[in-house]
VEXDREN-2710 file (C-alpha; in Angstrom, 1 decimal):
% VEXDREN-2710
k/r/px/py/pz
1/MET/-22.5/1.7/-10.3
2/LYS/-19.1/2.6/-11.8
3/GLY/-16.0/2.6/-9.6
4/LYS/-13.9/5.6/-8.7
5/ALA/-10.2/5.9/-8.6
6/TYR/-7.6/8.2/-7.1
7/PHE/-4.1/8.4/-8.4
8/GLY/-0.8/9.7/-6.9
9/PRO/2.9/9.1/-6.3
10/ALA/4.7/7.0/-3.7
11/GLY/6.7/9.7/-2.0
12/ASN/7.4/13.2/-3.1
13/PRO/7.1/13.8/-6.9
14/ILE/10.2/14.1/-8.9
15/GLY/9.3/17.6/-10.1
16/PHE/8.6/18.9/-6.5
17/ASN/11.4/20.7/-4.7
18/GLY/9.5/22.3/-1.8
19/PRO/8.9/21.2/1.8
20/THR/6.8/18.1/2.2
21/VAL/4.1/20.0/4.1
22/GLU/3.3/21.7/0.8
23/VAL/3.5/18.7/-1.4
24/CYS/-0.3/18.4/-1.9
25/ASP/-0.3/21.9/-3.5
26/TYR/1.9/20.5/-6.3
27/ILE/0.0/17.2/-6.5
28/ARG/-3.3/18.9/-7.0
29/SER/-1.8/21.5/-9.4
30/ILE/-0.7/18.8/-11.8
31/GLY/-4.1/17.0/-11.7
32/LEU/-3.5/14.1/-9.2
33/ASP/-5.5/13.4/-6.0
34/ALA/-3.5/10.9/-3.9
35/TYR/-0.2/10.9/-2.1
36/GLU/1.6/8.2/-0.1
37/TYR/4.0/9.6/2.5
38/GLN/7.1/7.4/2.7
39/ALA/8.6/6.7/6.2
40/THR/10.9/4.2/4.5
41/TYR/13.8/4.4/6.9
42/GLY/12.0/5.5/10.1
43/VAL/9.1/7.7/11.2
44/ARG/10.9/11.1/11.4
45/ILE/8.1/13.6/10.7
46/LYS/7.4/15.8/13.7
47/LYS/3.8/16.4/14.9
48/GLN/3.6/20.0/13.8
49/SER/4.8/19.1/10.3
50/ALA/2.4/16.2/10.1
51/LEU/-0.5/18.5/11.1
52/GLU/0.5/21.0/8.4
53/LEU/0.6/18.2/5.8
54/LYS/-2.9/17.1/6.9
55/ASN/-4.2/20.7/6.4
56/ASN/-2.4/20.9/3.0
57/ALA/-4.0/17.6/1.9
58/GLN/-7.5/18.6/3.1
59/LYS/-7.3/22.0/1.4
60/ASN/-6.4/20.3/-1.9
61/GLU/-8.7/17.3/-1.5
62/VAL/-5.8/14.8/-1.8
63/MET/-6.1/11.4/-0.3
64/ILE/-3.1/10.6/2.0
65/SER/-1.7/7.2/3.0
66/MET/1.5/6.4/4.8
67/HIS/4.1/3.7/4.1
68/ALA/5.6/2.5/7.4
69/PRO/9.3/1.7/7.7
70/TYR/10.7/-1.2/5.7
71/TYR/12.5/-2.6/8.7
72/ILE/9.4/-4.4/10.0
73/ASN/9.2/-8.2/10.4
74/LEU/6.3/-9.4/12.4
75/SER/7.2/-13.0/11.9
76/SER/10.9/-12.8/12.9
77/PRO/12.3/-15.6/15.1
78/LYS/14.1/-12.8/17.1
79/GLU/12.2/-11.2/19.9
80/ASP/14.2/-7.9/19.7
81/VAL/13.2/-7.6/16.0
82/LEU/9.6/-8.1/16.9
83/GLU/9.8/-5.5/19.6
84/ARG/11.4/-3.0/17.3
85/SER/8.8/-3.8/14.6
86/ILE/6.0/-3.1/17.1
87/GLU/7.5/0.2/18.1
88/ARG/7.9/1.3/14.5
89/LEU/4.2/0.5/13.8
90/VAL/3.2/2.4/17.0
91/GLN/5.2/5.4/15.8
92/SER/3.6/5.0/12.4
93/ALA/0.1/5.0/13.9
94/ARG/0.7/8.2/15.8
95/ALA/2.1/10.0/12.8
96/ALA/-0.7/8.7/10.5
97/LYS/-3.2/10.2/12.9
98/TRP/-1.5/13.6/12.9
99/MET/-1.3/13.7/9.1
100/GLY/-4.7/12.3/8.5
101/ALA/-3.5/9.2/6.6
102/TYR/-6.4/6.8/5.9
103/ARG/-4.1/3.8/5.5
104/ILE/-0.7/2.7/7.1
105/VAL/0.9/0.4/4.6
106/PHE/3.5/-2.1/5.8
107/HIS/5.2/-5.3/4.8
108/PRO/4.3/-8.1/7.2
109/GLY/7.6/-10.1/7.3
110/PHE/9.5/-13.1/6.1
111/TYR/9.1/-16.8/6.4
112/THR/12.7/-17.4/7.4
113/SER/13.0/-20.8/9.0
114/TYR/9.2/-21.1/9.5
115/SER/6.6/-22.7/7.3
116/PRO/4.2/-20.2/5.8
117/GLU/1.6/-21.4/8.3
118/GLU/4.0/-20.9/11.2
119/ALA/5.1/-17.5/10.0
120/LEU/1.5/-16.3/9.7
121/LYS/0.6/-17.5/13.2
122/ARG/3.7/-15.7/14.6
123/CYS/2.7/-12.6/12.7
124/LYS/-0.8/-12.6/14.1
125/ASN/0.6/-13.1/17.7
126/THR/2.8/-10.0/17.1
127/ILE/-0.2/-8.0/15.8
128/GLU/-2.1/-8.9/19.0
129/ALA/0.8/-7.5/21.0
130/LEU/0.8/-4.4/18.8
131/LEU/-2.9/-3.8/19.3
132/GLU/-2.6/-4.2/23.1
133/LYS/0.2/-1.6/23.2
134/LEU/-1.8/0.8/21.1
135/ASP/-4.8/0.4/23.3
136/GLY/-2.7/1.0/26.4
137/LEU/-1.4/4.2/24.8
138/GLY/-4.9/5.4/24.0
139/VAL/-4.2/5.3/20.2
140/ASP/-7.4/4.2/18.6
141/LYS/-7.8/6.0/15.2
142/PHE/-5.7/4.0/12.7
143/THR/-6.1/1.6/9.8
144/PHE/-3.1/-0.7/9.2
145/ALA/-2.9/-2.0/5.6
146/PRO/-0.6/-5.0/5.2
147/GLU/0.7/-5.2/1.7
148/THR/0.9/-8.1/-0.7
149/THR/4.6/-8.8/-1.1
150/GLY/6.6/-9.5/-4.3
151/LYS/9.2/-12.1/-3.1
152/ARG/8.3/-15.6/-2.5
153/SER/10.4/-15.6/0.7
154/GLN/8.1/-13.0/2.2
155/LEU/4.9/-13.4/4.1
156/GLY/2.3/-11.6/2.1
157/SER/0.4/-13.6/-0.5
158/LEU/-3.0/-12.3/-1.3
159/ASP/-4.6/-15.1/0.8
160/GLU/-2.3/-14.4/3.7
161/ILE/-3.2/-10.6/3.6
162/ILE/-6.9/-11.5/3.5
163/ASP/-6.4/-13.8/6.5
164/ILE/-4.7/-11.1/8.5
165/CYS/-7.4/-8.6/7.7
166/GLN/-10.1/-11.1/8.6
167/SER/-8.5/-11.6/12.0
168/PHE/-8.3/-8.0/13.3
169/GLU/-10.2/-4.8/13.5
170/HIS/-8.4/-1.7/12.1
171/PHE/-6.9/-3.8/9.3
172/GLN/-7.6/-3.4/5.5
173/PRO/-5.5/-4.8/2.6
174/THR/-3.1/-3.1/0.4
175/VAL/-2.9/-4.9/-3.0
176/ASP/0.4/-4.3/-4.8
177/PHE/-0.7/-5.6/-8.2
178/ALA/3.0/-5.8/-9.4
179/HIS/3.9/-7.8/-6.4
180/VAL/1.0/-10.3/-7.0
181/HIS/2.1/-10.5/-10.6
182/ALA/5.8/-11.2/-9.7
183/ARG/5.2/-13.5/-6.8
184/ASN/3.0/-15.7/-9.0
185/GLN/5.2/-15.6/-12.1
186/GLY/3.2/-13.3/-14.3
187/CYS/-0.3/-14.3/-13.3
188/LEU/-2.0/-11.0/-14.3
189/LYS/-2.8/-11.0/-18.0
190/ASP/-6.3/-9.7/-18.6
191/GLU/-9.3/-8.1/-17.0
192/ASP/-10.6/-11.4/-15.6
193/ASP/-7.4/-11.9/-13.6
194/TYR/-8.0/-8.5/-11.9
195/HIS/-11.7/-9.2/-11.4
196/ARG/-10.7/-12.4/-9.6
197/ILE/-8.7/-10.4/-7.1
198/PHE/-11.6/-8.0/-6.4
199/THR/-14.0/-10.9/-6.1
200/LYS/-11.7/-12.7/-3.6
201/LEU/-11.4/-9.5/-1.5
202/GLU/-15.1/-8.8/-1.5
203/ASP/-15.9/-12.4/-0.6
204/GLY/-13.3/-12.6/2.1
205/LEU/-13.6/-9.1/3.6
206/GLY/-16.9/-7.7/2.5
207/ILE/-15.2/-4.5/1.2
208/LYS/-15.6/-2.3/-1.8
209/THR/-12.7/0.1/-1.0
210/LEU/-9.1/-0.7/-1.8
211/HIS/-5.7/0.8/-1.4
212/SER/-3.3/-0.4/-4.1
213/HIS/0.1/0.1/-5.6
214/PHE/1.0/-0.3/-9.3
215/THR/4.2/-0.4/-11.3
216/LYS/5.6/-2.5/-14.1
217/ILE/7.9/-5.1/-12.6
218/GLU/10.8/-7.5/-13.5
219/TYR/10.9/-10.8/-11.7
220/THR/12.7/-14.1/-11.4
221/GLU/11.8/-17.4/-10.0
222/ALA/12.2/-15.9/-6.6
223/GLY/9.8/-13.1/-7.3
224/GLU/10.2/-9.4/-7.5
225/ARG/13.5/-8.0/-8.9
226/ARG/13.1/-4.4/-10.1
227/HIS/10.4/-1.8/-10.8
228/HIS/10.2/-0.4/-14.3
229/VAL/8.4/2.6/-15.9
230/LEU/4.9/2.3/-17.2
231/MET/5.7/2.4/-20.9
232/GLU/8.2/-0.5/-20.8
233/GLU/6.0/-2.9/-22.7
234/LYS/8.4/-5.8/-22.0
235/TYR/7.2/-5.9/-18.4
236/GLY/3.8/-6.6/-16.8
237/PRO/1.3/-6.5/-15.4
238/PRO/-0.9/-4.7/-17.9
239/LEU/-2.5/-1.5/-16.7
240/GLU/-5.5/-1.0/-19.0
241/PRO/-7.3/-4.2/-17.9
242/LEU/-6.9/-3.1/-14.2
243/LEU/-8.4/0.3/-15.0
244/GLU/-11.3/-1.4/-16.9
245/ALA/-11.9/-3.7/-13.9
246/ILE/-12.0/-0.7/-11.6
247/THR/-14.6/1.2/-13.7
248/GLU/-16.8/-1.9/-13.8
249/CYS/-16.6/-3.3/-10.3
250/GLY/-18.1/-0.3/-8.5
251/TRP/-15.2/0.1/-6.0
252/LEU/-13.4/3.1/-4.6
253/VAL/-9.7/2.4/-5.4
254/THR/-6.6/4.5/-4.6
255/VAL/-3.8/3.6/-7.0
256/ILE/-0.3/4.7/-5.8
257/CYS/2.3/4.8/-8.6
258/GLU/5.6/3.1/-7.7
259/THR/7.4/3.3/-11.0
260/PRO/10.6/5.3/-11.2
261/PHE/8.7/8.1/-12.9
262/LEU/6.3/8.6/-10.0
263/GLU/3.9/11.5/-10.9
264/LYS/4.6/11.3/-14.6
265/ASP/3.4/7.7/-14.8
266/ALA/0.6/8.5/-12.2
267/LEU/-0.7/11.1/-14.7
268/ILE/-0.6/8.6/-17.5
269/MET/-2.6/6.1/-15.3
270/LYS/-5.2/8.8/-14.5
271/SER/-5.5/9.9/-18.2
272/MET/-6.1/6.3/-19.3
273/TYR/-8.7/5.9/-16.5
274/ASP/-10.4/9.2/-17.4
275/ALA/-10.7/8.0/-21.0
276/LEU/-12.7/4.9/-19.8
277/ILE/-15.2/6.7/-17.6
END
């Protein structure tokens, strides 16, 4: 069975000037079918607006995900940071339910003074506290999607993300292929490299549905440095081998474009994918 892919921008498209509650009209009109709402600096959307966005997405058959605030660190040595991180994820879960977001993407944290093993343990302890709080509030319809991270100082290798998702219900991975590439110093070169990621995810989590991000990326020895547009051939990872892997692996994959050109590059991704199927 061939795979299926959805494509869309991270945040409101560059060419869209209307209210966010109508963004999926535009996304569908240009031929895309996914949208990641960005709560980068805080969950500010009101319930009524989120419900309107949900209706707009359903009308246009657009897959919605949500990126939780960047100021989240579930492995912080500071208790107040952990408390604020939990609260931001609680707010994200509420808003995601209102807008019908099928994934809540977030960055797990930083190693800081901890070893990777210690940071991962601390992160898991914080997630347990988060889930207890959500249960107490009666919030039960959510799927958190911890993201592979691009800096080597960050918690979020592919193995760590799989470990987190193995440990908790309501958790599924987000694979940012550019982050994997940057974190591992240019490791994604061909279709086999992508297939290895899909195989590791399927073996570890038993899944055949994936939420993902893609951009071209510049990196240093420390990892991620800067996102670049799709056609900058100087930078990786390569896109076509990923699309070939998706068509062959039989997965349902959402690909959110994070290049500076957003919907323009998302449309290029989709046209390249459509040419393969």
